[in-house]
Every structure is written in C-alpha cells, then in structure tokens.
C-alpha positions in Angstrom: 105.6 63.1 69.5 108.0 64.1 66.8 109.3 67.6 65.8 106.6 67.8 63.1 104.0 67.4 65.7 105.0 70.5 67.7 102.7 73.4 66.9 105.0 76.2 67.9 108.4 76.8 69.5 107.2 78.9 72.4 103.8 79.5 74.1 103.5 82.7 76.2 100.6 82.4 78.7 99.2 85.8 79.5 99.2 89.1 77.5 99.5 91.6 80.3 102.6 93.8 80.9 104.9 90.9 81.4 103.7 88.7 78.5 103.7 91.6 76.0 107.2 92.6 77.1 108.5 89.1 76.5 106.7 89.0 73.1 108.3 92.3 72.0 111.8 91.0 72.7 111.1 87.5 71.1 110.0 89.4 68.0 113.1 91.5 68.1 115.2 88.4 68.3 113.7 87.0 65.2 110.8 84.8 66.3 107.6 85.2 64.2 104.5 86.0 66.2 101.6 83.5 65.6 104.0 81.1 64.1 107.2 80.6 66.1 105.6 81.8 69.3 101.9 81.9 70.3 100.3 84.1 73.0 97.3 82.8 75.0 95.3 85.3 77.1 92.3 84.5 79.3 90.8 88.0 79.2 88.0 88.9 76.8 89.9 92.0 75.7 93.3 93.7 75.8 94.8 95.3 78.9 95.7 92.4 81.1 94.4 92.7 84.7 93.6 96.4 84.1 90.5 95.6 82.0 88.9 94.2 85.1 89.5 97.1 87.5 86.8 99.4 88.8 85.5 102.3 86.7 86.5 105.1 89.0 90.2 104.1 89.0 92.4 106.6 87.2 96.1 106.3 86.2 97.2 109.0 88.5 95.6 107.3 91.5 97.5 104.0 91.3 101.1 102.7 91.1 102.9 104.1 88.1 102.2 102.2 84.9 105.4 102.0 82.9 105.3 102.0 79.1 105.7 98.7 77.3 109.0 98.4 75.5 108.8 99.8 72.0 105.6 101.8 72.8 107.3 105.0 71.8 107.3 103.7 68.3 103.5 104.3 68.4 104.0 107.8 70.0 102.2 106.5 73.1 103.1 106.9 76.7 101.2 106.5 80.0 102.9 109.5 81.3 101.0 111.7 78.8 97.7 109.7 78.8 94.4 111.3 79.6 94.1 111.0 83.4 90.4 111.9 83.3 89.5 108.6 81.6 89.1 105.3 83.5 92.5 103.6 83.7 91.0 100.3 82.4 90.0 102.1 79.2 93.3 103.8 78.6 95.4 100.7 79.2 93.1 98.5 77.1 93.3 101.0 74.2 97.1 101.4 74.4 97.6 97.6 74.6 95.3 97.0 71.7 97.2 99.4 69.5 100.5 97.9 70.7 99.4 94.3 69.9 98.2 95.3 66.4 101.3 97.3 65.6 103.6 94.4 66.4 101.3 91.8 65.0 101.2 89.6 68.1 98.0 87.8 67.1 97.0 87.1 70.7 94.5 84.2 71.1 91.7 85.3 73.4 89.7 84.4 75.3 92.0 81.4 76.0 91.8 80.1 79.5 94.7 77.8 80.1 93.5 75.0 82.3 96.4 72.5 82.2 100.0 72.2 81.2 101.7 68.8 80.9 105.2 67.7 79.8 106.0 65.2 77.1 109.1 64.1 75.3 109.4 67.2 73.2 108.2 69.9 75.6 104.8 71.0 76.8 101.1 70.4 75.9 99.0 73.4 76.8 95.2 72.8 77.2 93.0 75.9 77.0 89.3 76.7 76.8 88.0 79.3 74.4 85.0 80.1 72.2 85.5 76.9 70.3 85.7 74.7 73.3 88.7 72.8 74.7 91.8 73.1 72.5 95.5 72.3 72.9 98.8 73.6 71.6 102.2 72.0 71.9 105.6 73.8 72.3 109.2 73.3 73.2 109.4 76.2 75.7 106.7 77.8 77.9 106.7 81.3 79.4 104.2 81.8 82.2 103.1 85.4 82.5 99.7 84.9 84.2 100.1 87.5 86.9 97.9 87.4 90.0 94.5 88.9 89.3 92.8 85.5 88.9 93.9 84.4 92.4 92.6 86.8 95.0 93.7 86.2 98.6 91.4 86.6 101.5 92.8 85.6 105.0 90.6 83.6 107.4 89.2 85.2 110.5 86.9 83.6 113.1 83.2 84.2 112.4 83.6 84.9 108.6 80.8 82.5 107.7 78.5 84.0 110.3 78.7 87.5 108.8 75.3 88.6 107.5 76.7 91.4 105.3 78.7 91.2 102.1 82.3 90.0 101.8 84.1 91.1 98.6 87.7 91.3 97.4 89.4 94.1 95.4 88.8 92.0 92.3 85.0 92.2 92.8 84.8 95.9 93.6 82.8 97.8 90.9 81.6 101.2 92.2 81.3 103.2 95.4 77.5 103.6 94.7 77.1 100.0 95.6 77.8 100.9 99.3 75.6 104.0 99.6 74.4 104.4 103.2 76.3 101.3 104.4 78.8 100.7 107.2 81.9 99.6 105.4 85.1 98.0 106.8 88.1 98.2 104.5 90.9 95.7 105.1 94.4 96.1 103.8 97.4 98.5 103.7 97.9 99.2 100.0 96.9 101.8 97.5 93.7 99.9 96.5 92.4 100.0 100.1 93.2 103.8 100.3 91.5 104.3 96.9 88.4 102.6 98.2 88.3 104.7 101.3 88.6 108.0 99.3 85.9 106.9 96.9 83.5 105.8 99.7 84.1 108.8 102.0 81.1 110.7 100.8 78.9 107.6 100.0 79.1 105.2 103.0 77.4 105.8 106.3 80.6 105.0 108.1 84.1 103.8 107.2 86.5 101.7 109.2 90.0 101.0 108.0 92.0 98.2 109.4 95.5 96.8 108.5 97.8 94.1 109.9 100.7 96.5 110.3 101.2 100.3 110.6 101.0 102.1 107.2 104.2 103.8 106.1 103.5 106.8 103.9 106.5 107.7 101.7 107.5 111.1 100.4 107.0 111.4 96.7 104.2 111.3 94.2 104.8 107.8 92.7 105.8 104.4 94.0 108.7 103.0 92.1 108.9 99.4 93.3 112.4 99.0 91.9 113.4 101.7 94.4 112.2 99.4 97.2 115.4 97.4 97.1 114.5 95.4 100.2 111.1 94.5 98.8 112.7 93.1 95.5 115.3 91.3 97.5 112.7 89.6 99.7 110.7 88.6 96.7 113.8 87.1 95.0 114.8 85.3 98.1 111.3 83.8 98.5 111.2 82.7 94.9 114.6 81.1 95.0 113.6 79.2 98.2 110.2 78.1 96.8 108.3 80.0 99.6 105.0 81.8 99.3 105.9 85.3 97.9 105.6 88.1 100.5 103.4 91.2 100.0 105.2 94.0 98.0 103.4 96.8 99.8 104.4 95.4 103.2 108.0 96.5 102.5 107.6 99.4 100.1 105.0 101.6 101.8 102.5 103.9 100.1 103.4 107.1 98.2 102.3 110.3 99.9 100.7 112.0 96.9 98.9 115.4 97.3 95.6 113.6 97.1 96.6 111.1 99.8 98.2 113.8 102.0 94.9 115.8 101.9 93.0 112.6 103.0 95.5 112.2 105.9 95.1 115.8 106.9 91.3 115.5 107.1 91.6 112.3 109.3 90.3 109.8 106.7 93.4 107.6 106.5 93.9 106.4 110.0 94.2 102.7 110.1 93.2 100.7 113.1 94.9 97.3 114.0 93.3 94.2 112.7 90.1 93.0 114.4 90.3 89.6 116.0 86.9 88.2 114.9 83.9 88.8 112.7 80.3 88.7 114.0 77.0 88.6 112.3 76.7 92.4 112.2 80.2 93.7 112.4 83.8 93.2 113.6 85.3 92.9 117.1 88.8 93.5 118.4 90.5 91.5 121.2 89.9 94.4 123.6 86.1 94.1 123.1 85.7 97.1 120.8 83.1 96.6 118.1 82.2 98.3 114.8 79.0 97.5 112.9 79.5 96.5 109.3 77.2 95.9 106.3 80.2 95.1 104.0 83.8 94.1 104.4 86.1 94.9 101.5 89.2 92.7 101.5 91.9 94.6 99.8 94.3 91.9 100.8 96.2 91.2 97.6 96.6 88.3 95.3 98.7 85.2 94.9 100.5 84.1 91.7 98.0 82.3 89.4 99.7 78.9 88.9 96.9 76.3 89.1 97.3 75.3 85.5 100.9 74.3 86.2 99.9 71.7 88.9 100.5 68.7 86.6 104.2 69.7 86.4 104.6 69.1 90.2 106.6 72.3 90.8 105.1 73.2 94.2 107.4 72.9 97.2 106.4 71.9 100.7 106.9 75.5 101.8 104.1 76.5 99.4 105.9 78.2 96.5 107.8 77.4 93.3 111.5 77.6 93.1 112.3 80.3 90.5 115.7 81.8 90.0 116.8 84.2 87.2 113.3 83.9 85.7 113.5 80.1 85.2 112.0 77.1 87.1 114.8 75.2 88.8 112.8 72.0 88.3 112.2 72.5 84.6 114.7 74.6 82.6 112.2 75.0 79.7 109.7 76.9 81.9 110.2 80.6 82.4 108.3 83.0 84.7 107.7 86.6 83.7 106.3 89.1 86.2 106.8 86.7 89.1 108.4 87.6 92.4 111.1 90.3 92.1 109.9 91.2 88.5 106.2 91.7 89.5 106.4 95.5 89.1 105.7 96.9 85.7 109.2 98.2 85.1 110.5 94.9 86.5 108.4 93.0 84.0 109.9 95.0 81.2 113.5 94.2 82.3 112.6 90.6 82.7 111.0 90.5 79.3 114.4 91.2 77.6 116.2 88.7 79.7 113.6 86.0 79.3 113.5 86.4 75.6 117.3 85.9 75.4 117.1 82.9 77.6 114.3 81.4 75.5 116.1 81.8 72.3 119.3 80.3 73.8 117.2 77.3 75.0 115.7 76.8 71.6 119.1 76.9 70.0 120.4 74.3 72.5 117.4 72.1 71.9 117.9 72.3 68.2 121.6 71.3 68.6 120.6 68.3 70.8 118.1 67.1 68.1 120.7 67.4 65.4 123.2 65.5 67.4 120.7 62.8 68.2 119.8 62.5 64.5 123.5 62.3 63.5 124.0 59.6 66.1 121.3 57.4 64.4 
C-alpha cells in the first residue's frame, strides 16, 4: 500500500463524549473533518451510549454529564438543559447540533468489526447500510466506550432460573415489571435508579450488592474527585489488567432524592446471594427470596473486540495503555479508557490525544520524506 492508497490520516471509532472531544481538538489543530480524519459510529443516531438509555432516566438522576469542549459556542450546556425531558433525548439533540456546527460528518451507522495493521497503518472494516466497507488510515483513535459490552457475573443456577435475566443495557421501562418480584444486583446509580422507578410498580424489591454501599455527601459525583478511583484505573491500564469498577471506589452521591429513598428504607442493600434457583435467589445462610426478574446492574467492559487482530490483549486480561496510547502500537490511541472514562476525563484526554495524534502524523511524514530522499 502506498501513500496514495491511504483514505484518511486518522480514523476515530466512536462518536460519544470521548470521540467528539478528540474530533473537536483535531479540528482546532487544523485537520479537516471528513477528509483528514473520519469518524465512524455504530449508533443509528447521535448521543453515544445515551441514545440507548431507558426513557425514564433524567439528567439530574445520573452522574453529571459535562459539556463537550466548544459547546458554549452553540450557547448550549447540560447544566441548564431541561431536566423534565428524557436524558437520551437531550443528549442526542445537543450532540446532533454540536456535530453539525463543527462539521464532523460522522459516518453512521458504522459498526466496526475488524481492525488490522499493514505497512502504512490500519485497515478498518465496518458494516453499514451499504454492507461491508473499509477505510485505511495512518493513526487510529479508539473511543468505543463500554455500552456494547455489558458484564454479567456468573452465579450457580443462572441457567435454571425460570424468570427473566436482563442487564442495564436491556432495561426499558418500569411498567415491564408490574406486579413482579424483582431482584436488582449492583451498587451504582443505575441500580438505585431502577429501585426508585420500580418502588411503586413491582410486587417486591430486593437489592443486593457485592460490597457495602458508600453514600457520599453532595449532589453530584465528580469522578475526577475520586483520586483513588482514577489512580486504580490508570494502574490497571498500564499493567494490562482488567479495569476495576469506578463505582466500587467512588461511592454514590447522596442527592436529596436518594436521601429520601434511604429515609423511607428503600435503599438497603443485602449481601450478594450465593446461588440462583428456578424461582428466586438463595443466600449461603439458607435465606431465600422469590424472583420473577433479576436486573443485573453490574457494569460494562471496554468494547475492544474489533481490535482482536492487533493482538493487544495481555495474559492478565487487559490492554496495556499509558498516557492514552497503546504500548504495543504507538499509532493506536484510546479515548475514554481507564482513568479517562468519566465525561470530564474524556474531555481532558481529547485535547491530549489530539496533540499526540498530530505529533505522530508529523513524525510519520518526516520518516516518509527521509525514506524517499534515501532512494
């Protein structure tokens, strides 16, 4: 493959918070959207993972969503957004206006299925409305997030359960559980949100979590404030280990709404059950609770299957990433991965990654010129 065969300089996979942040800074540094860098996004619409969230979720009920860099130029801010509307609608609308304003020309739906290396960089295969396509580039920015890789831990008896298993990613509405006995598994804000939505709908609710829930003072969770959580994420990424849960080290913000639920006895988590039976869950002490549905609010893993041909995975289960770049492939950058998974972290990483990408492109151009001069 020659330089003339390369379709674009940079491909950004994912147009959620992290991908759009990188795109903003690439544009500021002089790269032309749709020409010098191309964005591929699997979702049918704008909004990243937010477009798939359940209808009842409102911005004020979840972790704080930080504004995208340069969003103020559109006179938009999530701080002043309509909290009465579904969060998925607000985020999708703001992101759509943002993409149009900055001319990012995101290709969607574009499901990236495979990334391979060649002499000049990467070949990225993706599926879309026109079937299987490919685009080649010198540098790749992976900003795929986690929504497409839900995690459900295994417990004995899972396959014998006659009720319904579903993950956070599959939850649609509380009405689906009317009159049912529901077990909610998990210690984060999604689990708590489900409990509050189901309180007046389900016949019974049981909340279980692997560790005691720490309720923090304050209305919002600023993940950057959880220094230990960020440090643990960074350490795991640098060592190529599976990334730990953010909420396990940050706790849950004690908003007025959550405090009221604590006061009325709703938010009392039991230890994890030891096994699942056909009609419910059982603890090691013999205690049993009937269940028609188990909601697994147990988090996600980074969505990295498309990178498998690059052979980045370590024996310890993760990918070695330090300062936003793969240590096995210096042309591959990770946005919103590990310590930069929070929305404000993704914004900060976007600026740093864009600078690293432009420096890498400059170095590659110098190498090509030197090689040509040598011939």
